[in-house]
C-alpha positions in Angstrom: -8.9 0.8 -18.5 -12.4 -0.6 -18.4 -13.5 1.4 -15.2 -14.8 4.9 -15.3 -12.4 7.5 -14.0 -13.3 10.9 -12.5 -12.6 12.7 -15.8 -15.4 10.7 -17.4 -18.0 12.2 -15.1 -20.1 15.4 -15.5 -19.2 17.2 -12.3 -20.5 20.8 -12.6 -22.7 21.7 -9.6 -22.8 18.1 -8.6 -22.4 16.9 -5.0 -19.4 14.6 -5.5 -18.8 12.0 -2.7 -15.1 11.1 -2.6 -13.7 8.1 -0.6 -10.1 9.2 0.1 -7.4 7.5 2.1 -6.5 9.9 4.9 -5.4 7.1 7.3 -2.2 9.1 8.1 0.2 8.5 11.0 -0.5 10.7 14.0 1.4 11.6 17.2 -0.1 13.7 20.0 -2.8 14.9 17.6 -0.4 16.0 14.9 0.2 14.4 11.5 3.7 13.0 11.2 3.5 12.1 7.4 1.0 13.8 5.0 1.9 11.7 1.9 -1.6 10.2 1.7 -3.2 13.6 1.8 -0.9 14.9 -0.9 -1.7 11.9 -3.1 -5.4 12.7 -3.0 -4.9 16.4 -4.2 -5.1 15.8 -8.0 -8.6 14.2 -7.8 -9.9 16.9 -5.3 -8.5 19.7 -7.4 -10.0 18.3 -10.6 -13.5 18.2 -9.0 -13.0 21.8 -7.8 -11.9 23.0 -11.2 -14.9 21.3 -12.8 -17.3 23.1 -10.5 -18.2 20.1 -8.3 -18.8 20.2 -4.6 -16.4 17.9 -2.9 -17.6 15.8 0.1 -14.8 13.6 1.5 -15.0 10.4 3.4 -12.1 8.5 5.1 -11.3 6.3 8.0 -8.4 6.8 10.4 -7.1 3.9 12.6 -9.3 1.4 14.3 -12.2 2.8 16.4 -13.4 0.4 19.1 -14.3 2.6 22.1 -15.5 6.2 22.8 -12.0 7.0 24.0 -10.6 6.1 20.6 -12.7 8.9 19.1 -10.7 11.6 20.9 -7.4 10.4 19.4 -8.7 9.5 15.9 -10.6 12.6 14.7 -10.1 13.7 11.2 -10.0 17.4 12.2 -6.2 17.6 11.9 -6.6 16.2 8.3 -9.1 19.0 7.5 -6.6 21.6 8.7 -3.7 20.1 6.7 -5.9 19.7 3.6 -6.9 23.3 3.8 -3.3 24.4 3.9 -2.4 22.2 0.9 -5.3 23.4 -1.2 -5.1 27.0 -0.1 -8.8 27.1 0.5 -11.2 26.5 3.4 -12.2 22.9 4.1 -15.5 22.5 6.0 -15.6 19.8 8.7 -18.2 18.1 10.7 -17.6 16.1 13.9 -20.5 13.8 12.9 -20.8 10.9 10.3 -24.6 11.4 9.8 -27.5 13.5 10.9 -29.1 17.0 10.4 -25.8 18.9 10.8 -24.1 16.8 8.1 -27.1 17.2 5.7 -27.4 20.9 6.2 -23.7 21.5 5.7 -23.7 19.6 2.5 -26.9 21.3 1.2 -25.2 24.7 1.8 -22.1 23.9 -0.2 -21.4 26.0 -3.3 -19.5 24.8 -6.4 -15.8 24.4 -5.6 -16.4 23.9 -1.9 -14.7 21.1 0.0 -16.2 19.4 3.0 -14.8 16.5 5.2 -17.0 14.2 7.1 -15.8 12.7 10.4 -13.9 9.4 10.6 -16.1 6.7 8.9 -15.0 4.2 11.5 -16.8 6.1 14.3 -19.7 4.1 12.9 -17.9 0.9 14.0 -18.5 1.4 17.8 -22.2 0.3 17.4 -22.0 -3.0 15.5 -19.1 -2.3 13.0 -21.5 -0.6 10.5 -18.7 0.8 8.4 -16.4 -2.2 8.4 -19.2 -4.7 7.8 -20.7 -2.7 4.9 -24.0 -2.0 6.7 -26.5 -1.6 3.8 -28.5 1.1 5.5 -25.4 3.2 6.2 -24.1 2.8 2.6 -27.5 3.9 1.3 -27.6 6.8 3.6 -24.2 8.1 2.7 -25.0 7.6 -1.0 -28.1 9.8 -0.5 -25.9 12.8 0.4 -24.4 13.1 -3.1 -25.0 12.8 -6.9 -22.0 10.8 -7.9 -19.2 8.8 -6.2 -15.5 8.8 -6.7 -13.4 6.1 -5.1 -9.7 7.2 -4.7 -8.8 5.0 -1.7 -6.8 2.2 -3.0 -5.5 1.4 0.5 -9.0 0.1 1.4 -9.8 -1.4 -2.0 -9.4 -4.9 -0.6 -12.1 -4.2 2.0 -15.8 -4.2 1.5 -16.9 -1.2 3.6 -20.0 1.0 3.6 -17.9 4.0 2.5 -16.6 2.3 -0.7 -18.7 -0.7 -1.9 -21.8 0.5 0.0 -21.9 3.9 -1.5 -20.9 2.6 -5.0 -23.8 0.2 -5.1 -26.3 3.2 -5.1 -24.6 5.8 -7.3 -22.7 6.2 -10.6 -19.1 5.8 -9.6 -15.6 6.3 -10.9 -12.0 5.8 -9.9 -10.1 8.9 -8.8 -6.7 9.6 -10.4 -4.7 7.8 -7.6 -6.9 4.7 -7.9 -6.5 4.9 -11.7 -2.7 4.8 -11.3 -2.9 1.8 -8.9 -5.1 -0.1 -11.4 -2.8 0.8 -14.3 0.5 -0.1 -12.6 -0.2 -2.9 -10.0 -3.0 -4.4 -12.1 -0.9 -4.1 -15.2 1.9 -6.0 -13.7 -0.4 -8.9 -12.9 -2.2 -8.9 -16.2 0.3 -7.9 -18.9 3.8 -6.8 -17.8 6.5 -5.7 -20.2 9.3 -8.3 -20.1 11.7 -9.2 -18.7 9.7 -8.8 -15.5 11.6 -9.1 -12.2 9.9 -9.3 -8.8 11.8 -8.6 -5.5 10.2 -9.8 -2.3 11.4 -9.2 1.2 10.0 -8.8 4.7 9.9 -11.1 7.7 7.5 -13.9 6.9 6.8 -16.3 4.0 3.3 -16.7 5.4 2.6 -13.0 4.7 3.5 -13.4 1.0 2.4 -17.0 0.0 -0.3 -15.8 -2.4 2.0 -13.2 -3.9 4.9 -15.7 -4.4 2.6 -18.2 -6.0 1.0 -15.7 -8.4 4.3 -14.0 -9.3 5.9 -17.4 -10.1 3.3 -17.6 -12.8 3.9 -14.2 -14.4 7.4 -13.0 -13.5 10.7 -14.1 -15.2 12.7 -13.9 -12.0 11.7 -13.7 -8.3 14.4 -12.4 -6.0 13.8 -13.2 -2.3 15.5 -11.4 0.6 14.5 -10.3 4.1 13.7 -12.6 6.9 11.6 -14.8 4.7 14.7 -15.9 2.7 15.9 -18.0 5.6 12.9 -20.4 5.5 13.7 -21.0 1.8 17.4 -21.5 2.5 16.5 -23.9 5.3 14.3 -25.8 2.8 17.5 -26.2 0.7 19.2 -27.9 3.7 21.3 -25.0 4.7 22.2 -24.2 8.3 20.8 -20.7 9.1 21.8 -20.4 12.8 19.3 -18.3 14.8 17.9 -16.6 11.7 14.2 -16.2 11.3 12.6 -19.5 10.5 8.9 -20.5 9.9 9.2 -24.2 10.6 5.6 -24.8 9.5 6.4 -23.3 6.1 9.6 -25.2 5.2 7.6 -27.9 3.1 5.8 -25.1 1.3 9.1 -23.3 0.6 10.5 -26.6 -0.9 7.4 -26.9 -3.1 7.8 -23.3 -4.3 11.5 -23.8 -5.0 10.7 -26.8 -7.2 7.9 -24.9 -8.9 10.1 -21.8 -9.4 13.3 -23.6 -10.4 15.4 -21.3 -12.5 13.2 -18.4 -11.4 13.8 -18.0 -7.7 17.0 -16.3 -6.7 18.1 -16.4 -3.0 20.8 -14.6 -1.0 24.4 -15.8 -1.2 25.7 -14.0 1.9 24.3 -12.2 4.9 25.2 -9.8 7.8 25.0 -11.8 11.0 25.2 -11.0 14.8 24.5 -12.7 18.1 22.2 -9.9 19.4 19.2 -8.3 17.8 20.9 -4.9 18.1 22.5 -2.2 16.0 25.6 -2.2 18.2 26.7 -5.8 18.5 29.6 -7.5 16.7 28.5 -7.7 13.1 30.1 -9.7 10.3 29.4 -10.6 6.7 29.5 -14.3 5.9 28.6 -16.7 3.1 25.1 -18.2 3.4 26.9 -21.6 3.9 28.8 -20.2 6.9 26.2 -18.7 9.2 27.4 -19.5 12.8 25.0 -21.7 14.9 24.7 -19.0 17.6 24.2 -16.0 15.2 21.3 -14.6 13.2 21.2 -13.0 9.8 19.6 -9.5 9.9 20.4 -8.2 6.3 21.6 -9.5 3.0 25.3 -9.1 2.3 27.2 -7.1 -0.3 27.6 -10.1 -2.7 23.8 -10.6 -2.7 23.3 -6.9 -3.4 25.6 -7.3 -6.4 23.8 -10.6 -7.5 20.4 -8.9 -7.3 21.7 -5.9 -9.3 23.0 -8.3 -11.9 19.6 -10.0 -12.1 17.9 -6.6 -12.5 20.0 -5.6 -15.5 17.8 -5.2 -18.7 14.5 -5.6 -16.8 11.6 -3.8 -18.3 9.2 -4.2 -15.4 10.2 -4.4 -11.7 8.0 -4.8 -8.6 9.5 -4.6 -5.1 7.7 -5.4 -1.9 9.4 -5.8 1.4 12.8 -4.8 2.9 15.9 -6.9 2.6 16.7 -6.8 6.3 16.0 -5.0 9.6 16.3 -1.6 7.8 15.2 0.4 10.8 18.7 -0.3 12.3 21.3 1.5 10.3 23.8 -1.3 10.3 21.3 -3.6 8.7 19.9 -1.2 6.1 22.5 -1.5 3.4 20.9 -4.4 1.7 17.6 -2.5 1.4 19.5 0.7 0.3 21.5 -1.3 -2.3 18.4 -2.9 -3.8 16.6 0.4 -3.8 19.5 2.1 -5.7 19.7 -0.8 -8.2 16.0 -0.4 -9.1 16.1 3.4 -9.1 19.0 3.5 -11.5 17.4 1.2 -14.1 16.8 2.9 -17.5 13.7 2.4 -19.6 12.0 0.3 -17.0 8.6 0.5 -15.2 9.5 0.3 -11.5 6.9 -0.2 -8.9 6.9 -0.4 -5.1 4.1 -2.4 -3.7 3.4 -0.3 -0.6 4.3 -1.0 3.0 7.8 -0.9 4.4 9.6 -0.8 1.0 7.6 2.3 0.1 8.6 3.9 3.4 12.2 2.9 2.8 12.3 4.5 -0.7 10.8 7.7 0.6 13.1 7.9 3.7 16.1 7.2 1.5 15.2 9.9 -1.0 14.5 7.6 -3.9 10.8 8.2 -4.3 11.0 10.4 -7.4 13.1 7.7 -9.2 10.4 5.1 -9.2 7.6 5.0 -11.7 5.0 4.3 -9.1 4.9 3.8 -5.3 1.7 2.2 -4.2 -0.3 3.8 -1.4 -1.8 0.4 -0.3 0.0 -2.2 1.8 -2.6 -5.0 2.2 -4.4 -3.9 -1.0 -1.2 -4.1 -3.0 -0.4 -7.5 -1.8 -3.9 -8.9 -2.6 -3.8 -7.2 -6.0 -0.4 -8.8 -6.7 -1.9 -12.2 -5.7 -4.2 -11.7 -8.6 -7.3 -11.3 -6.4 -10.3 -9.1 -7.5 -10.6 -6.3 -5.0 -14.1 -5.3 -4.0 -13.4 -1.6 -3.9 -12.3 -1.7 -7.6 -15.0 -4.2 -8.7 -17.7 -1.9 -7.4 -16.6 1.1 -9.6 -18.8 1.6 -12.6 -17.6 0.2 -15.9 -17.1 2.6 -18.9 
């Protein structure tokens, strides 16, 4: 890896600014999933063990009004982080000013301190989200070195990542290092055979990913709602299934470019209503009734995809195979998840988003080599784009 990582830095007695990703789901002021906080622990613990002073930055949600501030405070994150670390975590309700500066100057080696939601700075001119140079310079002035461990925002050029990094020696945290190693490694130099599985609703969300993976993957398996635009491009009748009419020509072009590489469903679960309780049947792709819609891949497609995965050395999965939130249309996603999880001697990666949630909900998380913490960032990285949050980290 050409970028510095946190273990390359001298941290003893240093004020270490850390951009973490604590953008956790909340309901009624309570955290409903603390996975992103847990993922940040190795980097935070390393800095504590090395005698550094940890000063944490993160955003939470989108802050557009003063009312948003009440719902999107990072205080619950500070409390949960303190529980997980077994130590006190200082917190300020401000993003700048005398209280912030005094609190940081009073930190001792091994202390942990969390600054309020960086997007509170967005109410007055989107200073965080537009990488205001004055704000980035101010935040950088609060510390001695910078560690970026927030892959989820690596595709964004914000004051709290690129802005701070432009003024301080910077390094990747351990989570960011894993993302660069696994997601970046897939794009640059995968061990073969390399199979990509793409799902989700829309072709338009994944155009860049499909185009890039067709260059580097040996097989691209396509399921989910997006598959029906491809099937329509082949001239098949897809009933009321999801169709992006303006992407049919693009799908034809991709099928020609990926001839021999792209694998599409051969059967589907169909129903008249978008409901978990309607009359559901499994039919061949060539026999979808005109008045019905496909909401999941069928059992023969699960078998086909499992066959295509045999012997794979690298697998990337992004996007569910159907409407997995409804139990009767989750079997395709579960089947693909099981097929990947049971592969031997393979590097298996989930590229964030719904597929990551599915793997965790289904209890397969531990059987994957890596589950990305970034949805949009993972997609852009898989497209082969250079991410500003990674580019701004100091080279070794």
